[in-house]
C-alpha positions as CSV (number, residue, x, y, z in Angstrom):
1,M,-4.3,-4.5,76.6
2,I,-6.9,-3.2,79.0
3,G,-8.4,0.2,78.1
4,L,-7.4,0.2,74.4
5,T,-9.9,0.0,71.5
6,P,-9.5,-3.2,69.4
7,S,-7.9,-2.4,66.0
8,R,-10.9,-3.9,64.1
9,D,-13.2,-1.3,65.6
10,V,-10.9,1.4,64.1
11,V,-9.9,-0.1,60.8
12,R,-13.3,-1.4,59.7
13,P,-15.1,2.0,60.0
14,A,-12.2,3.7,58.3
15,I,-12.4,1.3,55.3
16,A,-16.1,1.7,55.1
17,R,-15.8,5.5,55.0
18,G,-13.1,5.2,52.3
19,L,-15.5,3.1,50.1
20,L,-18.2,5.7,50.2
21,P,-18.5,7.8,47.0
22,D,-17.3,11.3,47.1
23,P,-20.0,13.9,47.8
24,N,-21.3,15.4,44.6
25,M,-23.7,18.1,45.8
26,T,-24.2,21.4,43.9
27,V,-22.7,24.5,45.5
28,D,-26.2,25.7,46.8
29,Q,-27.0,22.2,48.2
30,W,-23.6,22.0,49.9
31,A,-24.0,25.6,51.4
32,D,-27.4,24.8,52.8
33,Q,-26.1,21.7,54.5
34,H,-22.6,22.8,55.7
35,M,-22.0,26.5,55.5
36,I,-21.7,28.6,58.7
37,I,-21.4,32.4,58.7
38,P,-19.2,33.1,61.6
39,K,-20.2,35.9,64.0
40,E,-16.6,37.1,64.0
41,S,-16.9,38.0,60.3
42,G,-19.1,41.0,61.3
43,A,-22.0,39.8,59.1
44,N,-25.4,41.2,60.0
45,E,-26.9,37.7,59.9
46,S,-24.5,35.1,61.3
47,G,-25.1,31.4,61.9
48,K,-26.3,28.7,59.5
49,Y,-26.4,29.8,55.9
50,R,-29.7,29.6,54.2
51,T,-30.0,30.1,50.4
52,D,-33.7,30.9,50.9
53,R,-32.6,34.2,52.5
54,T,-31.2,35.3,49.2
55,P,-33.0,33.0,46.7
56,H,-31.4,34.6,43.6
57,A,-28.0,33.3,44.7
58,R,-29.1,29.7,44.0
59,E,-28.9,30.0,40.2
60,V,-25.5,31.6,40.4
61,M,-24.2,28.8,42.7
62,L,-25.7,26.2,40.3
63,A,-23.6,27.7,37.5
64,L,-20.5,27.5,39.7
65,S,-21.1,23.8,40.4
66,D,-18.8,21.2,38.8
67,N,-21.7,19.5,36.9
68,H,-22.6,22.8,35.1
69,P,-21.1,23.0,31.6
70,C,-20.2,26.7,31.7
71,K,-16.6,27.8,32.1
72,I,-17.2,31.4,33.2
73,V,-19.7,32.9,35.6
74,A,-20.0,36.7,35.5
75,L,-22.2,38.6,38.0
76,K,-22.8,42.3,37.4
77,G,-24.3,43.1,40.8
78,A,-24.9,45.8,43.3
79,S,-22.8,46.0,46.5
80,Q,-23.5,43.2,49.0
81,M,-25.4,41.2,46.4
82,L,-24.3,37.6,45.8
83,K,-20.6,38.4,45.7
84,T,-18.2,37.5,48.5
85,Q,-20.6,35.0,50.3
86,V,-21.3,33.1,47.1
87,G,-17.5,33.0,46.5
88,L,-16.9,31.6,50.0
89,N,-19.6,29.0,49.4
90,W,-17.9,28.0,46.2
91,F,-14.4,27.8,47.7
92,C,-15.5,25.7,50.7
93,C,-17.6,23.4,48.6
94,S,-14.5,22.9,46.4
95,V,-12.2,22.1,49.3
96,H,-14.7,19.5,50.6
97,Q,-15.8,17.8,47.4
98,S,-13.2,18.3,44.6
99,P,-10.1,20.0,45.9
100,A,-7.7,21.8,43.5
101,N,-5.7,25.0,43.4
102,F,-7.9,28.0,43.9
103,L,-6.8,31.6,42.9
104,W,-8.7,34.5,44.5
105,I,-7.8,37.8,43.0
106,L,-8.6,41.2,44.6
107,P,-8.0,44.7,43.1
108,T,-6.1,46.1,46.1
109,G,-3.9,44.9,49.0
110,K,-6.4,46.2,51.6
111,L,-9.2,44.2,50.1
112,A,-6.9,41.1,49.9
113,K,-6.2,41.3,53.6
114,R,-9.9,41.7,54.5
115,T,-10.8,38.8,52.3
116,S,-8.0,36.6,53.8
117,A,-9.3,37.3,57.3
118,R,-12.8,36.4,56.3
119,V,-11.7,33.2,54.6
120,S,-9.8,32.2,57.8
121,K,-12.8,32.8,60.0
122,T,-15.0,30.8,57.7
123,I,-12.6,27.9,57.6
124,A,-12.5,27.8,61.4
125,A,-16.4,27.8,61.5
126,V,-17.1,25.1,59.0
127,P,-16.1,21.6,60.3
128,P,-15.7,19.7,56.9
129,V,-13.5,22.4,55.6
130,R,-11.5,23.0,58.9
131,E,-10.4,19.3,59.0
132,R,-9.0,19.5,55.5
133,V,-7.1,22.8,55.8
134,A,-3.7,23.0,57.3
135,A,-3.5,24.8,60.7
136,P,-1.7,28.1,60.7
137,R,2.0,27.6,61.4
138,A,4.4,30.5,61.3
139,R,7.5,28.3,61.0
140,D,6.7,26.7,57.7
141,S,4.1,29.2,56.4
142,V,1.7,26.5,55.0
143,N,-1.2,28.6,56.1
144,T,-0.5,32.3,55.9
145,L,-2.2,35.6,55.0
146,D,-2.1,34.9,51.3
147,T,-1.9,31.1,51.1
148,K,-4.1,28.4,52.7
149,E,-3.0,24.8,52.0
150,Y,-5.5,21.9,52.1
151,I,-5.7,18.3,51.1
152,G,-5.5,18.3,47.3
153,G,-4.5,21.9,46.6
154,S,-4.1,25.4,48.0
155,L,-5.8,28.8,48.0
156,H,-3.8,31.8,46.8
157,I,-5.1,35.2,47.6
158,V,-3.4,37.8,45.5
159,T,-3.8,41.3,44.1
160,A,-4.3,42.2,40.5
161,G,-1.7,45.0,40.7
162,A,1.3,42.8,40.0
163,A,1.3,40.8,36.8
164,A,3.6,38.3,38.5
165,N,0.8,37.4,40.9
166,L,-1.3,36.3,37.9
167,S,1.4,34.4,36.0
168,E,3.1,32.1,38.6
169,I,0.2,30.0,39.9
170,P,-1.6,27.3,38.0
171,A,-5.2,27.1,39.2
172,R,-8.3,25.1,38.2
173,R,-10.6,27.7,39.8
174,V,-10.3,31.5,39.7
175,L,-12.3,34.1,41.5
176,F,-11.7,37.7,40.4
177,D,-13.5,39.9,42.9
178,E,-14.4,43.4,41.8
179,V,-12.6,43.1,38.5
180,D,-13.7,46.6,37.4
181,R,-11.6,48.1,40.2
182,A,-8.5,46.4,38.8
183,D,-6.0,48.0,36.4
184,N,-7.0,47.4,32.7
185,N,-3.4,46.8,31.7
186,V,-1.5,45.0,34.5
187,N,2.1,46.4,34.4
188,G,1.7,46.8,30.6
189,E,1.3,43.0,30.2
190,G,-2.3,43.1,29.1
191,D,-5.9,42.5,30.2
192,P,-6.0,41.2,33.8
193,V,-8.9,38.9,32.9
194,A,-6.9,37.3,30.1
195,L,-3.9,37.0,32.5
196,A,-6.1,35.3,35.1
197,K,-7.6,32.9,32.5
198,S,-4.1,31.9,31.4
199,R,-3.5,30.4,34.8
200,Q,-6.1,27.7,33.9
201,T,-4.3,26.5,30.8
202,T,-3.7,22.9,32.1
203,F,-7.3,22.7,33.4
204,E,-9.2,23.3,30.1
205,R,-11.6,20.4,30.7
206,N,-12.9,21.3,34.1
207,R,-11.8,25.0,34.7
208,K,-14.2,27.5,36.2
209,S,-14.0,31.3,36.8
210,Y,-16.2,33.6,38.7
211,F,-16.2,37.4,38.2
212,P,-18.5,39.2,40.7
213,S,-18.3,43.0,40.4
214,S,-20.1,46.3,40.3
215,P,-19.7,48.1,37.0
216,T,-18.0,51.5,36.4
217,T,-18.4,53.9,33.5
218,V,-19.4,53.2,29.9
219,G,-16.5,52.1,27.8
220,R,-14.3,51.2,30.8
221,S,-16.2,48.5,32.5
222,I,-14.7,45.0,32.3
223,I,-17.7,43.3,34.0
224,E,-20.0,44.9,31.4
225,G,-18.1,43.3,28.6
226,L,-18.1,39.9,30.4
227,F,-21.9,40.3,31.0
228,K,-22.6,41.0,27.3
229,Q,-20.5,38.0,26.1
230,G,-22.6,35.7,28.3
231,T,-26.3,34.8,28.7
232,Q,-27.3,38.2,30.1
233,R,-29.8,36.9,32.6
234,E,-31.7,39.5,34.7
235,A,-33.1,39.0,38.2
236,L,-36.9,38.9,38.3
237,A,-39.6,39.4,41.0
238,D,-43.1,37.8,41.2
239,C,-46.0,40.1,41.6
240,V,-47.8,39.2,44.9
241,H,-51.1,40.1,43.3
242,C,-51.0,38.4,39.8
243,D,-47.8,36.3,39.9
244,H,-46.3,38.1,36.9
245,A,-42.5,37.8,36.8
246,Q,-40.8,41.1,36.0
247,P,-37.5,43.0,36.5
248,L,-37.5,45.7,39.1
249,V,-36.7,49.0,37.4
250,F,-35.6,51.7,39.8
251,E,-37.3,54.5,37.7
252,R,-40.7,52.9,38.4
253,L,-40.2,53.1,42.2
254,Q,-42.8,55.5,43.8
255,E,-44.0,56.8,47.2
256,D,-47.6,56.6,48.3
257,D,-49.5,59.2,50.2
258,E,-48.0,58.1,53.5
259,G,-44.4,58.4,52.1
260,R,-43.9,54.7,51.9
261,A,-41.8,53.3,49.0
262,C,-43.9,51.1,46.7
263,Y,-43.6,49.4,43.3
264,P,-46.4,49.1,40.7
265,C,-46.7,45.8,38.9
266,I,-46.0,46.2,35.2
267,D,-48.9,43.9,34.4
268,C,-51.8,44.5,36.8
269,G,-50.6,47.9,38.2
270,A,-51.2,46.9,41.8
271,M,-48.7,48.2,44.4
272,M,-46.1,46.1,46.2
273,Y,-44.4,47.3,49.4
274,E,-41.2,46.5,51.3
275,T,-43.0,43.9,53.4
276,D,-43.8,42.0,50.2
277,K,-40.2,41.3,49.3
278,N,-40.1,37.7,50.8
279,R,-43.0,36.6,48.6
280,M,-41.7,38.6,45.6
281,F,-38.3,36.9,45.7
282,V,-39.2,33.4,46.9
283,R,-38.6,31.7,43.6
284,G,-35.3,33.5,42.9
285,A,-36.3,33.8,39.3
286,W,-34.1,35.0,36.4
287,S,-34.9,35.9,32.8
288,A,-34.1,33.3,30.1
289,G,-31.4,35.4,28.7
290,V,-29.6,34.9,25.3
291,A,-27.3,32.2,23.9
292,G,-24.1,34.1,24.6
293,D,-20.7,32.7,23.6
294,G,-21.5,29.2,24.8
295,E,-19.2,29.1,27.8
296,T,-20.3,32.2,29.9
297,E,-23.2,32.4,32.2
298,S,-23.8,36.1,33.1
299,F,-26.2,37.6,35.6
300,T,-27.2,41.1,36.7
301,I,-29.0,42.1,39.9
302,S,-29.6,45.5,41.5
303,A,-30.1,46.6,45.2
304,M,-33.8,46.6,44.4
305,F,-33.6,42.8,45.2
306,A,-32.0,43.3,48.6
307,P,-33.9,41.0,51.1
308,Y,-36.4,42.4,53.5
309,G,-34.4,43.8,56.5
310,W,-31.4,44.8,54.4
311,L,-31.3,48.0,52.3
312,P,-34.9,49.3,52.0
313,W,-36.4,50.9,48.9
314,K,-36.9,54.1,50.8
315,A,-33.2,54.4,51.4
316,L,-32.6,54.0,47.7
317,L,-34.9,56.9,46.9
318,L,-33.1,59.1,49.4
319,E,-29.7,58.2,48.0
320,Y,-30.9,59.0,44.5
321,R,-32.2,62.4,45.5
322,A,-29.0,63.3,47.1
323,A,-27.0,62.2,44.0
324,R,-29.5,64.1,41.8
325,A,-29.0,67.3,43.8
326,K,-25.2,67.1,43.3
327,L,-25.6,66.3,39.6
328,D,-27.7,69.5,39.2
329,E,-24.8,71.4,40.8
330,G,-22.4,69.9,38.2
331,S,-20.9,67.0,40.1
332,D,-21.7,63.5,38.9
333,E,-19.5,61.6,41.4
334,L,-22.4,60.6,43.8
335,M,-24.6,59.6,40.8
336,I,-21.8,57.4,39.5
337,V,-21.6,55.6,42.9
338,F,-25.4,55.2,43.0
339,Y,-25.6,53.8,39.4
340,N,-22.6,51.4,39.9
341,T,-23.2,50.1,43.5
342,R,-27.0,50.3,43.8
343,L,-28.4,49.8,40.3
344,A,-25.5,47.7,38.9
345,R,-25.4,49.9,35.8
346,C,-22.7,51.7,34.0
347,W,-22.8,55.5,34.1
348,E,-22.1,57.4,30.9
349,R,-20.3,60.6,31.5
350,K,-20.7,63.6,29.2
351,K,-17.6,63.7,27.1
352,E,-15.9,65.9,24.5
353,Q,-14.3,64.0,21.7
354,T,-13.0,65.0,18.3
355,K,-14.5,62.8,15.5
356,A,-12.0,60.8,13.5
357,S,-14.2,61.1,10.3
358,E,-14.0,64.9,10.4
359,L,-10.2,64.9,10.5
360,K,-9.9,62.2,7.8
361,A,-12.2,64.2,5.5
362,R,-9.7,67.1,5.6
363,A,-6.7,65.0,4.6
364,G,-5.0,65.8,1.3
365,G,-3.1,68.6,-0.4
366,Y,0.3,67.0,0.0
367,K,1.9,63.6,0.2
368,L,3.1,61.7,3.2
369,G,6.9,62.0,3.5
370,T,7.0,65.6,2.1
371,V,7.0,69.0,3.8
372,P,4.5,71.7,2.6
373,M,5.6,75.2,2.1
374,G,4.2,76.4,5.4
375,G,6.2,73.9,7.4
376,L,9.5,75.3,8.5
377,L,10.9,73.2,11.4
378,L,10.5,69.5,12.0
379,T,10.1,67.6,15.3
380,G,10.0,63.9,15.9
381,A,8.4,61.7,18.6
382,V,8.8,58.0,19.3
383,D,6.5,55.8,21.3
384,T,7.9,52.5,22.7
385,Q,5.9,49.3,22.6
386,I,6.7,45.7,23.5
387,D,7.5,44.7,19.9
388,R,8.0,48.0,18.0
389,L,8.9,51.6,18.0
390,E,6.5,54.1,16.4
391,L,7.8,57.4,14.9
392,K,5.9,60.5,14.0
393,V,7.4,63.6,12.4
394,V,5.5,66.9,12.4
395,A,6.4,70.2,10.6
396,W,5.7,73.4,12.4
397,G,5.1,76.9,10.9
398,E,4.1,80.4,12.0
399,G,1.5,80.5,14.7
400,M,2.1,76.8,15.6
401,E,0.3,75.7,12.5
402,D,1.4,72.1,11.9
403,W,1.6,69.4,9.2
404,I,1.9,65.7,9.7
405,V,4.9,64.7,7.7
406,D,5.7,61.0,8.5
407,F,4.2,58.2,10.6
408,Q,6.2,54.9,10.6
409,I,6.5,51.7,12.6
410,V,9.9,50.2,13.3
411,Q,9.3,46.6,13.9
412,G,11.5,44.8,16.4
413,S,11.8,44.6,20.2
414,P,13.3,47.6,21.9
415,T,15.5,45.2,23.8
416,E,17.4,44.6,20.5
417,Q,20.1,47.0,19.3
418,A,19.1,46.5,15.7
419,T,15.7,48.1,16.4
420,W,17.4,51.3,17.7
421,D,19.8,51.3,14.8
422,K,16.9,51.4,12.4
423,L,15.4,54.3,14.4
424,D,18.7,56.2,14.4
425,L,18.9,56.0,10.6
426,L,15.4,57.4,10.3
427,L,16.2,60.3,12.7
428,K,19.3,61.2,10.7
429,G,17.2,61.4,7.5
430,K,16.1,64.4,5.5
431,Y,12.7,65.4,4.2
432,R,12.0,67.2,0.9
433,H,10.6,70.7,1.5
434,A,8.2,72.1,-1.1
435,G,10.6,75.0,-1.5
436,G,13.3,72.6,-2.9
437,R,15.6,72.1,0.1
438,E,15.9,69.0,2.3
439,I,15.5,69.5,6.0
440,G,16.2,67.3,9.0
441,I,14.5,66.8,12.4
442,A,15.5,69.6,14.8
443,A,14.4,67.8,18.0
444,T,13.1,64.3,19.0
445,F,11.3,63.2,22.2
446,I,11.2,59.5,23.0
447,D,8.7,58.1,25.6
448,S,10.6,56.4,28.5
449,G,7.5,55.1,30.2
450,G,6.6,51.4,30.2
451,A,9.0,48.4,30.2
452,H,11.9,49.9,28.2
453,T,13.1,52.9,30.3
454,N,16.7,51.9,30.4
455,E,16.8,51.2,26.7
456,V,15.5,54.7,26.0
457,Y,18.0,56.3,28.4
458,N,20.9,54.4,26.7
459,F,19.8,55.6,23.3
460,T,19.3,59.2,24.2
461,R,22.3,59.6,26.5
462,T,24.8,59.8,23.6
463,R,22.5,61.8,21.3
464,Q,21.5,64.7,23.4
465,H,23.7,66.9,21.3
466,R,21.3,66.1,18.4
467,H,18.4,67.2,20.7
468,I,17.1,63.7,21.2
469,Y,15.8,63.3,24.7
470,A,13.8,60.9,26.9
471,I,10.5,62.1,28.1
472,K,7.8,61.0,30.6
473,G,4.2,62.0,30.7
474,A,2.6,63.4,33.8
475,S,-1.2,63.2,33.8
476,T,-1.8,66.1,36.1
477,S,-4.2,69.0,35.4
478,N,-2.6,72.5,34.8
479,K,0.9,71.0,34.5
480,P,3.0,72.9,31.9
481,I,3.3,71.2,28.5
482,L,7.0,71.0,29.1
483,A,8.9,71.3,32.4
484,V,11.2,74.3,33.0
485,K,14.3,72.0,32.9
486,P,15.0,68.3,32.4
487,T,15.5,65.8,35.2
488,L,18.9,64.1,35.6
489,V,18.3,60.4,35.6
490,D,21.8,58.9,35.5
491,V,23.6,58.0,38.8
492,N,27.1,56.7,39.4
493,W,28.1,53.7,41.5
494,M,27.9,55.8,44.6
495,G,24.3,56.8,43.9
496,K,25.1,60.4,43.0
497,V,23.5,62.1,40.0
498,M,25.7,62.5,37.0
499,P,25.4,66.0,35.5
500,N,26.5,64.9,32.1
501,G,24.3,61.8,32.0
502,A,20.9,61.1,30.5
503,K,18.2,63.7,30.9
504,M,14.5,63.2,30.9
505,W,11.9,65.9,30.3
506,L,8.5,65.8,32.1
507,I,5.4,66.6,29.9
508,G,2.0,67.8,31.1
509,T,0.0,65.4,28.9
510,D,-3.4,66.6,30.0
511,T,-2.5,70.2,29.3
512,A,-1.1,69.2,25.9
513,K,-4.3,67.2,25.0
514,D,-6.4,70.2,26.0
515,Y,-4.3,72.4,23.7
516,L,-4.6,70.0,20.7
517,A,-8.3,69.2,21.1
518,G,-9.1,72.9,21.3
519,R,-7.5,73.4,17.8
520,Y,-8.4,70.3,15.8
521,H,-11.5,72.0,14.5
522,L,-9.3,74.7,12.8
523,V,-9.0,74.1,9.0
524,D,-6.3,76.6,8.2
525,G,-4.1,79.3,9.8
526,P,-2.4,79.5,13.2
527,G,-3.0,76.4,15.4
528,A,-4.5,74.3,12.6
529,T,-3.3,70.7,11.9
530,H,-3.0,69.4,8.4
531,F,-3.0,65.7,7.3
532,P,-1.4,64.3,4.1
533,E,-2.7,61.7,1.7
534,G,-1.9,58.2,2.5
535,L,-2.6,58.0,6.2
536,P,-4.6,54.8,7.2
537,D,-8.0,55.1,8.9
538,E,-6.4,53.6,12.0
539,Y,-4.3,56.7,12.4
540,F,-7.3,58.9,12.8
541,D,-9.0,56.5,15.2
542,Q,-5.8,56.5,17.4
543,L,-5.5,60.3,17.2
544,T,-9.1,60.8,18.5
545,A,-9.3,57.7,20.8
546,E,-9.2,59.8,24.0
547,Y,-12.0,62.0,25.2
548,S,-12.2,64.5,28.0
549,I,-14.7,64.5,30.9
550,T,-15.3,66.9,33.8
551,V,-15.0,65.4,37.3
552,W,-14.9,66.9,40.8
553,K,-11.7,66.6,42.8
554,R,-11.3,68.2,46.2
555,G,-14.3,70.4,45.7
556,R,-13.5,71.8,42.2
557,K,-14.1,70.8,38.6
558,V,-11.2,69.2,36.7
559,R,-11.0,68.0,33.1
560,V,-9.5,64.5,32.8
561,W,-8.7,62.4,29.7
562,E,-9.9,58.8,29.3
563,K,-10.3,56.2,26.6
564,K,-12.1,52.9,26.2
565,K,-10.0,50.1,27.6
566,N,-9.2,48.4,24.3
567,D,-8.7,51.4,22.1
568,R,-5.2,52.3,20.9
569,N,-4.0,55.9,21.1
570,E,-0.3,55.9,20.0
571,A,-1.0,58.5,17.3
572,G,-2.5,60.8,19.9
573,D,0.4,60.3,22.3
574,L,2.9,61.0,19.6
575,M,1.1,64.3,18.7
576,V,1.5,65.3,22.4
577,Y,5.2,64.5,22.4
578,N,5.7,66.5,19.2
579,L,3.9,69.5,20.7
580,A,6.3,69.2,23.7
581,A,9.3,69.0,21.3
582,A,8.0,72.2,19.6
583,H,7.9,73.9,23.0
584,Y,11.4,72.7,23.7
585,L,12.5,74.5,20.5
586,G,10.6,77.6,21.7
587,L,8.4,77.6,18.6
588,H,5.4,78.7,20.6
589,K,7.1,82.0,21.5
590,K,8.4,83.0,18.1
591,T,7.3,86.3,16.6
592,A,6.3,86.9,13.0
593,S,9.8,88.5,12.3
594,Q,11.5,85.5,13.8
595,W,9.5,83.1,11.7
596,Q,10.4,85.2,8.7
597,L,14.1,84.6,9.4
598,V,13.5,80.9,9.5
599,R,11.5,81.0,6.3
600,E,14.3,82.8,4.5
601,I,16.7,80.0,5.5
602,V,14.4,77.0,4.7
603,A,12.4,78.4,1.7
604,P,14.2,81.4,0.3
605,V,12.7,83.2,-2.7
606,T,15.5,84.4,-5.0
607,P,14.5,86.9,-7.7
608,D,15.6,86.1,-11.3
609,L,18.0,89.0,-12.2
610,F,18.0,88.0,-15.9
611,S,14.3,88.3,-16.3
612,E,12.7,91.6,-17.1
613,S,9.5,90.8,-15.3
614,P,8.0,87.6,-13.8
615,A,5.7,85.8,-16.2
616,A,2.1,86.3,-15.0
617,E,-0.2,83.4,-15.1
618,Q,-3.1,84.2,-17.5
619,P,-6.6,82.9,-16.8
620,G,-7.3,79.9,-18.8
621,D,-3.7,79.5,-20.0
622,D,-2.5,76.1,-19.1
623,T,1.0,76.9,-20.3
624,A,1.5,79.9,-18.0
625,V,4.8,79.9,-16.0
626,S,4.8,80.1,-12.2
627,S,6.2,83.3,-10.7
628,N,8.3,81.1,-8.4
629,P,11.7,80.8,-10.0
630,I,12.6,77.6,-8.1
631,A,11.9,74.6,-10.3
632,P,9.3,72.2,-8.9
633,V,10.7,69.2,-7.1
634,T,9.2,65.8,-7.6
635,P,7.8,64.8,-4.2
636,I,8.8,61.6,-2.5
637,A,6.3,58.8,-3.1
638,P,3.8,58.2,-0.2
639,L,4.5,55.4,2.2
640,Q,3.3,52.0,1.4
641,P,2.6,49.5,4.2
642,Q,4.6,46.7,2.4
643,E,7.7,48.8,1.9
644,P,8.0,51.8,4.3
645,W,9.8,54.9,3.0
646,K,13.1,55.7,4.6
647,P,14.3,59.3,4.7
648,K,17.3,60.0,2.6
649,P,20.6,60.1,4.6
650,Q,22.9,63.0,4.3
651,S,25.3,62.6,1.4
652,N,29.0,62.5,2.3
653,P,28.3,63.2,6.0
654,A,31.0,65.0,7.8
655,P,32.2,63.5,11.1
656,Q,29.8,64.3,13.9
657,Q,31.0,67.2,16.1
658,R,29.6,67.2,19.6
659,R,28.1,70.4,20.6
660,P,26.3,71.7,23.7
661,A,22.8,70.6,24.2
662,G,21.4,74.1,23.7
663,R,18.2,74.6,21.6
664,P,18.9,75.1,17.9
665,W,16.6,78.0,17.3
């Protein structure tokens, strides 16, 4: 037919193209040949991408290439340094050469939207990628804000805030942007990095992950940990005078007589200026690094390596001086930002922390599971975990002096009734007092935070007459240790609050931690804490895991409590809950005469009417009789990890009588 192209002229070229081998360029080679930075992205330098403009990016992109053996690439970098653009290069190269599912994780929804928009603009600007990605279609949603489908796979842009986002999608490649801004424990389900890696289970042979991020503070930085587990390679610059390769250390940056920023060579001492940057960075050199874990390539680069025309050295000096001035006034917020986003370093805040070794050295004098003479009233606290409940019992005496009485773990999921039955048995138990009597727990607080809120409500709802309540911590400065009244948390089918339903007490955790930390140094007397024999070392580590730092919020200094991301602090939390239970009982307001009344009930001293005079203990006489007429009681054996001690239940218990939920003392 006239005007139509013969079929052979269409089929033969198509067959020829199909027989061509797939492209196998490294990411940097592909980017130099195909990548376009769209003007619509708002980038300062749009148009054809050139790796030579940021030469240090080449080594990072080589590590991200399919033919590189590493599994993880970690970049601890300053802001605007080899992060998003390198990620875009890697994604587009993957779509063109070896398509597979790609998971791009952002710490917040706002960043996810911005990244999605930039990805869409890049796809539209790069022909070999545009022809492989499905066009946006609102009806079937194959190319949406958070999903971009293409031949051979799809891109999923999600936030780290929801664990479900990290558990539903299998992906060969994962890009976790600004991982240090993500929650360290996503919805209580664990480390977000581990959750992200679990999406690559079926791609063990050829998986690849990229973690570009600025660090945060010492002990809380995820990217710092990833950097240290890898090769730890540091960006280098070549001296324009002697060619000596060296890192650029901000503290060596100077100003000449004309006020220009300059950097002295560590070898020859000659000065290098801003205009020398192109020659200094032309090789994009990195240090050799270390062996690492065998699968992680890690890099670090500061804003000192920003190309000529970007952030100048002079601006860094001015930013530092402004941050230094604020630091001298007592605020470290600007300095933290400077260290994290400009120098790519962690900032170590001044912190106050009780030493576990000091508390452990004081342990002794009584056995775990017994109540010393000074302890007159018992409180209990329970922490809920995914696979267990943890119980801590504390004895309180005059002046809020306290003794740790019991610390046990009830193994079993809180979703199982058997686990709560075991706890109920423990809470009904009695503890032997040094005065001879057996005393029970007067009030118990159970943490309702986390994944088992309903189970806690169900358990406490029918036990409030025993002063067993659900609690929830509120990490707000100056909040009372215990709220004035509990919150009603049960509603009926019409959504109305049930006045006789479960109640939950709010606890000012920061205030409670301030109170306890300020008294841990006391060895004896009011406010002192005593520890029995038999507590494991881990108990003291957990008790002192958190530390306080001073930060500026809304123009004023505020003390906040933090801990290292992998440290456990259950023992510390349980001490907070026990303190709140003591406040519930009103123990912090008791006078000396009121404590004496309690003492006469718990540990009465009855004179022996048939004795002429109490036998006095003679010095050096091992057979002297104690003036206390109450016969000594054999203490309960300390807890053993293999067979935990269980408090003795009441003998011949009378039927439970429900009583008002008033305070017992």
